[in-house]
C-alpha positions in Angstrom: -33.2 79.1 59.5 -30.8 76.3 60.1 -28.1 76.8 62.5 -23.9 76.0 61.7 -24.7 73.4 64.1 -27.0 71.4 61.3 -24.3 71.8 58.6 -21.4 70.7 61.2 -23.7 68.1 61.8 -24.9 66.8 58.2 -21.3 66.9 57.3 -19.6 65.7 60.6 -17.0 68.4 60.9 -17.2 71.2 63.5 -19.2 73.4 64.3 -16.2 76.2 64.5 -14.8 75.0 61.0 -18.1 75.9 59.5 -18.4 78.8 61.3 -14.9 80.1 59.3 -15.7 78.7 56.1 -18.7 80.6 56.1 -17.4 83.9 57.8 -14.3 83.7 54.8 -12.1 84.0 58.5 -10.3 80.8 58.1 -7.0 82.6 59.6 -4.5 79.7 60.1 -7.3 77.0 60.0 -6.2 74.3 57.3 -9.3 72.9 55.5 -9.3 71.3 52.4 -11.3 72.2 49.3 -13.5 69.4 49.5 -14.5 70.0 52.8 -14.6 73.6 52.3 -16.9 73.4 48.9 -19.1 70.6 50.5 -19.7 73.1 53.7 -20.6 75.9 51.1 -22.7 73.9 49.2 -24.7 72.5 52.2 -25.5 75.5 53.1 -26.6 77.2 50.1 -29.2 73.6 50.1 -30.4 74.9 53.4 -30.6 78.3 52.9 -28.7 79.4 55.4 -28.6 83.1 56.6 -26.1 84.4 58.6 -26.9 86.2 62.1 -25.9 89.2 61.7 -26.7 90.7 65.3 -24.2 87.1 66.4 -21.3 88.5 63.8 -22.2 92.5 65.5 -21.9 90.9 68.7 -18.7 88.8 67.7 -17.5 91.9 66.1 -17.3 94.2 68.6 -20.4 96.2 67.8 -23.6 96.6 70.2 -25.9 94.9 67.4 -28.3 98.0 67.5 -29.4 100.6 65.0 -30.9 104.4 66.7 -33.8 105.5 65.1 -34.4 109.4 65.7 -38.1 109.8 64.2 -39.5 113.2 63.4 -43.0 112.6 62.3 -44.2 113.4 58.7 -47.6 113.5 56.8 -50.7 114.6 57.2 -53.3 112.9 59.0 -54.4 109.9 57.0 -51.5 109.9 54.6 -49.8 106.9 56.5 -46.7 108.8 55.2 -44.3 107.6 58.8 -46.4 104.4 58.8 -44.3 103.5 56.0 -41.1 105.4 56.6 -40.9 103.2 59.5 -42.4 100.0 57.9 -39.2 100.1 55.9 -36.8 101.2 58.6 -38.0 98.0 60.6 -38.0 95.9 57.1 -34.1 96.4 56.8 -33.2 96.2 60.5 -35.1 92.9 60.8 -33.6 91.4 57.4 -30.1 92.7 58.9 -31.2 90.6 62.0 -30.2 94.2 64.4 -32.3 95.6 67.5 -33.9 99.1 66.6 -33.9 101.6 68.9 -36.8 103.7 68.4 -37.3 107.4 69.7 -39.4 110.6 68.3 -38.6 113.5 68.7 -39.8 117.1 66.9 -37.0 120.1 68.3 -33.5 120.3 67.9 -33.0 120.5 71.7 -35.1 117.2 72.4 -32.0 115.4 70.0 -28.9 116.9 71.2 -30.7 115.6 74.7 -31.1 112.2 73.2 -27.2 112.1 71.7 -25.8 111.7 74.6 -23.2 109.0 76.3 -25.8 106.4 77.1 -26.6 106.2 73.5 -23.3 106.1 71.7 -22.8 102.8 74.2 -26.1 101.2 73.1 -25.8 101.8 69.4 -23.8 101.4 65.9 -24.9 103.6 64.4 -28.3 106.6 64.3 -30.6 106.9 61.3 -32.4 110.5 61.9 -35.3 110.5 59.5 -38.9 112.4 58.8 -39.2 116.1 59.3 -36.2 118.4 58.0 -34.0 119.9 60.9 -31.0 120.8 58.7 -29.6 122.4 61.8 -28.5 119.0 63.0 -25.8 118.3 60.4 -23.4 119.6 62.1 -24.2 117.0 65.5 -23.9 114.2 62.6 -20.6 115.0 61.8 -19.6 114.8 65.7 -21.2 111.8 66.7 -19.3 110.0 63.4 -16.1 111.8 64.9 -17.0 109.5 68.0 -17.7 106.6 66.2 -21.6 106.8 65.6 -22.4 106.6 61.6 -25.3 108.9 60.6 -27.4 108.8 58.2 -30.6 111.1 57.6 -33.7 110.6 56.1 -34.6 114.8 55.3 -36.4 116.0 52.0 -35.2 119.8 52.6 -31.6 119.4 53.1 -29.4 121.9 50.8 -27.0 121.0 47.7 -23.8 121.5 50.2 -25.7 119.5 53.0 -26.9 117.0 50.7 -22.9 116.4 49.9 -21.2 116.8 53.8 -23.6 114.4 55.1 -25.3 110.9 54.1 -28.9 111.5 53.1 -31.8 109.5 51.0 -34.2 111.4 49.3 -36.8 111.1 47.3 -36.5 113.4 44.0 -38.7 116.6 45.2 -38.3 118.1 41.8 -39.1 114.6 39.8 -42.6 115.0 41.9 -43.4 118.2 40.5 -42.6 116.9 36.8 -44.1 114.4 36.6 -47.3 115.4 37.7 -47.1 118.4 35.6 -45.9 116.7 32.5 -48.7 114.3 32.8 -51.3 117.3 32.5 -49.3 118.9 29.5 -49.5 115.9 27.8 -53.3 116.1 27.6 -52.9 119.2 25.8 -53.3 121.5 29.3 -51.7 124.5 29.6 -53.9 126.6 32.4 -52.7 124.6 35.1 -51.9 125.6 38.8 -49.4 124.8 40.8 -50.2 124.9 44.9 -47.0 126.3 45.3 -45.7 124.1 48.9 -41.5 123.8 48.5 -39.4 124.9 46.0 -38.0 121.7 44.5 -41.4 120.3 43.7 -42.5 123.9 42.0 -39.3 123.8 40.2 -40.1 120.5 38.8 -43.7 121.8 37.6 -41.6 124.8 35.9 -39.4 122.5 34.7 -41.7 121.1 32.8 -43.6 124.0 31.2 -40.0 124.9 30.0 -39.6 121.8 28.3 -43.3 122.1 26.5 -42.0 126.2 25.4 -44.9 127.3 27.9 -44.4 130.0 30.4 -46.8 129.5 33.0 -48.6 132.9 34.3 -47.8 133.8 37.7 -51.6 133.4 38.6 -51.1 129.7 38.0 -48.6 129.8 41.4 -51.2 129.5 44.5 -48.8 129.5 47.5 -50.0 126.7 50.2 -47.9 127.2 53.6 -48.2 123.7 54.1 -49.5 120.0 52.5 -52.5 119.9 55.0 -57.0 119.1 53.5 -57.3 122.9 54.8 -54.8 124.4 52.2 -56.2 122.3 49.7 -59.4 124.3 50.5 -58.7 127.1 50.7 -56.5 127.1 47.3 -59.9 125.8 45.8 -61.4 129.1 46.7 -58.5 131.1 45.0 -58.3 128.9 41.5 -61.9 129.5 41.7 -61.2 133.4 41.0 -58.6 132.7 38.6 -59.8 134.9 35.1 -60.6 132.1 32.6 -60.4 129.4 34.8 -57.6 126.2 35.2 -57.6 123.3 33.2 -55.8 121.6 35.8 -53.8 121.5 39.6 -50.5 120.1 40.6 -51.3 119.8 44.1 -47.9 118.7 46.3 -49.5 116.5 48.7 -52.2 114.0 48.7 -54.2 115.7 51.0 -54.2 119.4 49.3 -55.5 117.5 46.7 -58.5 115.5 48.6 -59.0 119.5 50.2 -59.5 120.9 46.9 -61.5 118.1 45.6 -64.4 118.5 48.3 -64.3 122.2 47.7 -64.7 122.8 43.9 -67.3 119.8 44.4 -69.1 122.2 47.0 -68.8 124.6 44.4 -70.4 122.3 41.5 -67.1 121.9 39.6 -66.4 118.1 38.9 -63.0 117.0 39.0 -61.9 115.9 36.4 -64.7 116.8 33.5 -64.0 120.5 34.7 -60.4 120.4 36.4 -58.3 117.7 36.6 -55.9 117.1 39.8 -52.8 115.6 41.1 -50.6 114.8 44.2 -48.6 113.6 45.7 -47.8 110.5 48.6 -49.6 107.5 46.7 -51.4 107.4 50.1 -54.6 105.7 51.0 -56.1 109.5 50.9 -55.4 108.8 47.0 -56.7 105.5 46.2 -59.9 105.7 48.6 -61.0 109.3 47.7 -64.6 109.1 45.9 -62.3 110.4 43.0 -59.4 108.3 43.0 -56.7 110.8 42.4 -53.7 110.4 40.3 -50.6 111.0 42.4 -46.2 110.7 42.5 -45.2 108.4 45.0 -43.0 109.5 47.9 -40.6 106.4 48.3 -41.2 105.6 52.0 -40.9 102.5 52.4 -37.7 101.9 49.9 -36.0 105.2 51.4 -36.1 103.2 54.8 -34.8 100.2 53.6 -31.7 101.9 51.8 -31.1 104.6 54.7 -30.8 101.0 56.6 -28.5 99.6 53.9 -25.8 102.8 53.3 -26.0 102.6 57.1 -24.9 99.2 57.7 -21.7 100.1 54.8 -20.9 102.7 56.7 -20.0 100.4 59.6 -18.4 98.1 57.8 -16.1 101.0 56.1 -17.5 101.3 53.3 -17.5 105.0 51.3 -20.9 106.1 50.9 -22.8 108.2 49.2 -26.1 110.2 49.4 -29.2 108.6 47.6 -32.1 110.3 45.8 -35.1 107.8 44.8 -37.0 108.2 41.5 -40.7 108.3 42.5 -43.5 106.9 39.8 -47.2 108.6 38.5 -49.8 106.4 40.0 -52.4 107.5 37.4 -56.2 107.5 38.7 -59.5 109.1 37.6 -59.1 112.3 38.9 -56.8 113.3 35.8 -58.0 111.4 32.9 
């Protein structure tokens, strides 16, 4: 990476002049158009990238962003790893430091949001398992000039409007999986009903196909774990007339379901087709590779950094829903 001193030396001008030209802060400093253009051209030739940390410190900021993370995802899904990776990439590209803290409860979060935190960071990203109860605290922090962006997957529409939140479109995740199976002519499709927004996508796909799923097609699951998929397999095997497909709401559920069905002599995808969510290693490396919808974890992290930096700069920003995609594999073909 080139430096301001290199550009100044190449052109025989002062370091200060180069800094002012490239930052757009000439003020009353006089410079000819020819010299200004030469500085800009040489910076482009050398692929000069501003040091955002230095810029932040000069502006009276701390040059650090707090990341408060409540881990998510079942073992093997690497959901939290991808989320943290996206956050790290976004901050590294911006030249800013990360202050990372893990929490699980509201009390742990509140204990960490002390005066010391406000003296260390310019903004805060709160990510992972949803904590809608913390939204009022986010607004309090912003009143104290600590900008906040969250990455929560289960905020109400009201909360989504009153805070800056980044999330994958959960309804679309359920919709894409279901439509994929419906387009193949399947109608007896079970939904592992874990969160309402993904289940809503399941219902929307059926409505667009002019079919109404029977109550028996909804298998209630408490969480996204492998064990939930195993239990759901037993319920599915008891349904009269059998199921042709299953829309799981995580790859862990799909993995447990496939393993249990296999133990019972039911083959995937020959006898029943299965889809998951997260596009995790569990889906890619399963004995029967699982069709899965992306959870957009890494892009969510990068987007949250982008929005936070815009807020810190005084720009008006809005919450963002990222668009997932369907990755088709053997389990649904």
